KOLTI-720171 format. One record per residue (C-alpha): chain; x negated, y, z negated. Coordinates in steps of 0.001 Angstrom, whole numbers, plus 500000, padded with zeros to 6 digits. Layout:
residues N
+---+--------+--------+--------+
| c |      u |      v |      w |
+---+--------+--------+--------+
| A |      X |      Y |      Z |
...
+---+--------+--------+--------+
This chain:
residues 274
+---+--------+--------+--------+
| c |      u |      v |      w |
+---+--------+--------+--------+
| A | 703627 | 581213 | 188517 |
| A | 704143 | 584892 | 189280 |
| A | 703627 | 585993 | 192882 |
| A | 701930 | 589331 | 193382 |
| A | 702359 | 590797 | 196834 |
| A | 700986 | 593983 | 198331 |
| A | 701801 | 595388 | 201720 |
| A | 700722 | 598224 | 203955 |
| A | 702820 | 598875 | 207028 |
| A | 701604 | 600965 | 209934 |
| A | 702895 | 601501 | 213419 |
| A | 701480 | 598275 | 214855 |
| A | 699994 | 596383 | 211924 |
| A | 701340 | 595099 | 208607 |
| A | 699123 | 593569 | 205942 |
| A | 700621 | 590841 | 203757 |
| A | 704223 | 591324 | 204972 |
| A | 705121 | 588023 | 203300 |
| A | 703495 | 585248 | 201334 |
| A | 703153 | 583034 | 204420 |
| A | 702036 | 585730 | 206879 |
| A | 698711 | 587461 | 206210 |
| A | 698826 | 590076 | 208964 |
| A | 701451 | 591153 | 211472 |
| A | 699957 | 592532 | 214710 |
| A | 702342 | 594120 | 217199 |
| A | 705140 | 592039 | 215702 |
| A | 703144 | 588796 | 215908 |
| A | 702514 | 587135 | 212552 |
| A | 699087 | 585702 | 211706 |
| A | 699781 | 583013 | 209105 |
| A | 697461 | 582201 | 206217 |
| A | 697531 | 578589 | 207340 |
| A | 696153 | 579562 | 210739 |
| A | 693439 | 581724 | 209187 |
| A | 692325 | 578854 | 206969 |
| A | 692260 | 576487 | 209951 |
| A | 690023 | 578918 | 211845 |
| A | 687780 | 579252 | 208776 |
| A | 687469 | 575453 | 208605 |
| A | 686484 | 575198 | 212274 |
| A | 683928 | 578019 | 211982 |
| A | 682433 | 576393 | 208909 |
| A | 682129 | 573102 | 210776 |
| A | 680392 | 574881 | 213675 |
| A | 677843 | 576319 | 211219 |
| A | 677291 | 573142 | 209208 |
| A | 677149 | 570432 | 211863 |
| A | 673925 | 571592 | 213598 |
| A | 672242 | 571869 | 210171 |
| A | 673393 | 568464 | 208979 |
| A | 672383 | 566584 | 212123 |
| A | 668770 | 566246 | 210924 |
| A | 670026 | 563920 | 208179 |
| A | 670821 | 561358 | 210879 |
| A | 668108 | 562179 | 213396 |
| A | 670269 | 563984 | 215944 |
| A | 669004 | 566875 | 218074 |
| A | 672168 | 568033 | 219801 |
| A | 672258 | 571507 | 221289 |
| A | 674724 | 574246 | 220361 |
| A | 676633 | 573501 | 223561 |
| A | 676881 | 569840 | 222585 |
| A | 678209 | 570795 | 219165 |
| A | 680697 | 573126 | 220835 |
| A | 682003 | 570127 | 222784 |
| A | 682175 | 568075 | 219586 |
| A | 684008 | 570820 | 217718 |
| A | 686455 | 571431 | 220572 |
| A | 687276 | 567724 | 220617 |
| A | 687650 | 567741 | 216844 |
| A | 689992 | 570724 | 216911 |
| A | 692222 | 569037 | 219475 |
| A | 692134 | 565839 | 217440 |
| A | 693168 | 567647 | 214248 |
| A | 695977 | 569638 | 215830 |
| A | 697427 | 566925 | 218062 |
| A | 696855 | 564060 | 215642 |
| A | 698075 | 566048 | 212650 |
| A | 701282 | 567087 | 214361 |
| A | 702046 | 563701 | 215931 |
| A | 701274 | 562049 | 212612 |
| A | 703749 | 564322 | 210832 |
| A | 706411 | 563584 | 213426 |
| A | 705933 | 559802 | 213412 |
| A | 704940 | 559159 | 209795 |
| A | 707319 | 561442 | 207916 |
| A | 710374 | 562587 | 209899 |
| A | 710751 | 560489 | 213084 |
| A | 714553 | 560488 | 213078 |
| A | 714765 | 564263 | 212730 |
| A | 712427 | 564868 | 215656 |
| A | 714205 | 562310 | 217835 |
| A | 717327 | 564422 | 217315 |
| A | 715397 | 567704 | 217740 |
| A | 712610 | 566908 | 220253 |
| A | 711981 | 570555 | 221173 |
| A | 710788 | 571223 | 217631 |
| A | 707887 | 568796 | 217960 |
| A | 705809 | 571565 | 219524 |
| A | 706943 | 574181 | 216979 |
| A | 703829 | 573876 | 214818 |
| A | 704347 | 577445 | 213550 |
| A | 707253 | 576102 | 211473 |
| A | 704809 | 573931 | 209525 |
| A | 704347 | 570191 | 209372 |
| A | 700927 | 568553 | 209690 |
| A | 699816 | 565146 | 208454 |
| A | 696306 | 564770 | 207040 |
| A | 696357 | 561060 | 207859 |
| A | 697386 | 561819 | 211427 |
| A | 694690 | 564486 | 211631 |
| A | 692044 | 562009 | 210460 |
| A | 693189 | 559494 | 213056 |
| A | 693216 | 562145 | 215766 |
| A | 689698 | 563309 | 214888 |
| A | 688465 | 559713 | 214911 |
| A | 689795 | 559145 | 218432 |
| A | 688459 | 562500 | 219629 |
| A | 684977 | 561836 | 218247 |
| A | 684946 | 558353 | 219748 |
| A | 685510 | 559872 | 223175 |
| A | 682934 | 562638 | 222753 |
| A | 680233 | 560267 | 221459 |
| A | 680621 | 558152 | 224571 |
| A | 680140 | 561230 | 226712 |
| A | 677081 | 562365 | 224723 |
| A | 675693 | 558814 | 224377 |
| A | 675281 | 558895 | 220597 |
| A | 676432 | 556302 | 218021 |
| A | 679885 | 557001 | 216614 |
| A | 678919 | 556187 | 213007 |
| A | 676043 | 558672 | 213162 |
| A | 678421 | 561478 | 214069 |
| A | 681065 | 560363 | 211561 |
| A | 678513 | 560384 | 208734 |
| A | 677831 | 564036 | 209480 |
| A | 681390 | 565120 | 210282 |
| A | 682951 | 563989 | 207003 |
| A | 681248 | 566778 | 205017 |
| A | 682786 | 569772 | 206867 |
| A | 685869 | 567622 | 207422 |
| A | 686468 | 567291 | 203682 |
| A | 685983 | 571043 | 203221 |
| A | 688503 | 571614 | 206005 |
| A | 691006 | 569381 | 204210 |
| A | 690499 | 571483 | 201077 |
| A | 691216 | 574677 | 203000 |
| A | 694372 | 573102 | 204407 |
| A | 695601 | 572301 | 200896 |
| A | 694801 | 575856 | 199850 |
| A | 697161 | 576904 | 202627 |
| A | 699835 | 574674 | 201095 |
| A | 699334 | 576460 | 197779 |
| A | 699603 | 579908 | 199348 |
| A | 702776 | 578844 | 201159 |
| A | 704200 | 577351 | 197923 |
| A | 704848 | 574001 | 199600 |
| A | 704187 | 570356 | 198684 |
| A | 704761 | 570978 | 194985 |
| A | 704073 | 568591 | 192127 |
| A | 706325 | 566798 | 189678 |
| A | 707616 | 568369 | 186469 |
| A | 704995 | 568678 | 183725 |
| A | 704634 | 570063 | 180202 |
| A | 700891 | 570609 | 180574 |
| A | 699698 | 574172 | 179886 |
| A | 698575 | 574739 | 183480 |
| A | 701988 | 573890 | 184935 |
| A | 703340 | 576446 | 187410 |
| A | 706797 | 577488 | 188534 |
| A | 707616 | 577363 | 192239 |
| A | 710556 | 579090 | 193950 |
| A | 713392 | 576668 | 194604 |
| A | 712180 | 574055 | 192102 |
| A | 713287 | 573617 | 188502 |
| A | 710829 | 573465 | 185617 |
| A | 707074 | 573813 | 185435 |
| A | 705302 | 571780 | 188076 |
| A | 701883 | 570230 | 188592 |
| A | 699864 | 572505 | 190945 |
| A | 699232 | 569437 | 193046 |
| A | 697909 | 571522 | 195941 |
| A | 695037 | 572717 | 193739 |
| A | 694408 | 569143 | 192599 |
| A | 694047 | 568241 | 196269 |
| A | 691663 | 571158 | 196867 |
| A | 689472 | 569932 | 193996 |
| A | 689715 | 566354 | 195317 |
| A | 688536 | 567300 | 198801 |
| A | 685711 | 569536 | 197572 |
| A | 684518 | 566706 | 195320 |
| A | 684554 | 564341 | 198308 |
| A | 682557 | 566863 | 200364 |
| A | 679936 | 567227 | 197598 |
| A | 679546 | 563471 | 197063 |
| A | 679322 | 562797 | 200801 |
| A | 676699 | 565525 | 201233 |
| A | 674656 | 564005 | 198409 |
| A | 674979 | 560531 | 199951 |
| A | 674165 | 561797 | 203455 |
| A | 670872 | 563261 | 202257 |
| A | 670035 | 560344 | 199971 |
| A | 670437 | 557758 | 202757 |
| A | 668582 | 559648 | 205487 |
| A | 666292 | 556715 | 206281 |
| A | 668992 | 554030 | 206149 |
| A | 671275 | 552861 | 208925 |
| A | 674386 | 555036 | 209525 |
| A | 677938 | 554351 | 208431 |
| A | 677581 | 554463 | 204668 |
| A | 678598 | 558089 | 204223 |
| A | 681674 | 557654 | 206410 |
| A | 682645 | 554521 | 204465 |
| A | 682203 | 556432 | 201214 |
| A | 684479 | 559195 | 202505 |
| A | 687207 | 556684 | 203324 |
| A | 686891 | 555054 | 199899 |
| A | 687034 | 558330 | 198001 |
| A | 689823 | 559811 | 200086 |
| A | 691909 | 556640 | 199927 |
| A | 691610 | 556267 | 196141 |
| A | 691932 | 559937 | 195186 |
| A | 694791 | 560665 | 197582 |
| A | 696617 | 557603 | 196218 |
| A | 696199 | 558901 | 192650 |
| A | 697193 | 562500 | 193426 |
| A | 700423 | 561247 | 194984 |
| A | 701623 | 560145 | 191528 |
| A | 702093 | 563806 | 190531 |
| A | 703345 | 565082 | 193882 |
| A | 707086 | 565503 | 194386 |
| A | 708077 | 563271 | 197345 |
| A | 709146 | 565211 | 200424 |
| A | 710237 | 562086 | 202321 |
| A | 711898 | 558771 | 201361 |
| A | 709863 | 556363 | 199236 |
| A | 708768 | 553018 | 200680 |
| A | 709635 | 549845 | 198710 |
| A | 706948 | 547155 | 198811 |
| A | 708092 | 544211 | 196711 |
| A | 707568 | 545110 | 193048 |
| A | 706156 | 548531 | 193922 |
| A | 707522 | 551703 | 195451 |
| A | 705035 | 553942 | 197218 |
| A | 705146 | 557420 | 198628 |
| A | 704364 | 557834 | 202298 |
| A | 701012 | 559375 | 201379 |
| A | 700106 | 556340 | 199265 |
| A | 701209 | 553918 | 201974 |
| A | 699166 | 555634 | 204678 |
| A | 696124 | 555830 | 202385 |
| A | 695928 | 552051 | 201996 |
| A | 694596 | 551348 | 205534 |
| A | 691923 | 554023 | 205034 |
| A | 690917 | 552434 | 201738 |
| A | 690762 | 548940 | 203248 |
| A | 688717 | 550178 | 206213 |
| A | 686388 | 551978 | 203806 |
| A | 685849 | 548789 | 201793 |
| A | 685052 | 546759 | 204916 |
| A | 682642 | 549368 | 206296 |
| A | 680974 | 549855 | 202881 |
| A | 680362 | 546115 | 202407 |
| A | 678986 | 545783 | 205934 |
| A | 676764 | 548825 | 205428 |
| A | 675410 | 547539 | 202097 |
| A | 674563 | 544124 | 203568 |
| A | 672902 | 545730 | 206594 |
| A | 670927 | 548126 | 204370 |
| A | 669648 | 545243 | 202209 |
| A | 668722 | 543178 | 205253 |
| A | 666662 | 546019 | 206741 |
| A | 664880 | 546925 | 203452 |
+---+--------+--------+--------+
């Protein structure tokens, strides 16, 4: 993969000074990753009020602002704590001051999902709405946000794939051979999840809530597990008897199991009410 960079440098602003930094303002770098995070949050703010009709909600813009603020905190705090605990706990025990250095990179999608779940649980209690109703709606912009995060990984040339001879293999600085563009696989995975969940959300408008959220967990758990097979491990593998799993595969299993349980319960409840 050939990197094409263009830069314009003025007195106080620099455009595209590096691959990671999109704009430098007064010496402060605005990273692509941060821009994509902001884009994901703005998209959620636009989509959530429009999707709420699919589950009979009538929340105001102020209510959705509270929901989004809680979600943002859940993503950032949960994603960072998840990265620290799930992937490099020993390193951060030895370097505790770097836990807050999010600008150096390091977010866990599994931790972010857990953080959002806790945040939305708290906000639904305050707004007196069912948690599953909100989760059914939130998974659509949430999946798009995950896709934008993986696009940030691609721009930053991080989380590369394993060596491949396929014609779409790409070269990445610091890695030998042509590699799977696993970041783009993940983007496609998350956009597919968003599309399927949107279809299911609209198709099950008159049914009890929870099915779309369960479907999200099933799809994310299975597809993330599969994508991990072509992703170069960035942390030690985990031996489980006859199998050896990556951390991403290991942390996807609880999501998959929860999705199966919620899906079975939702299907039985839907049949009983029909």
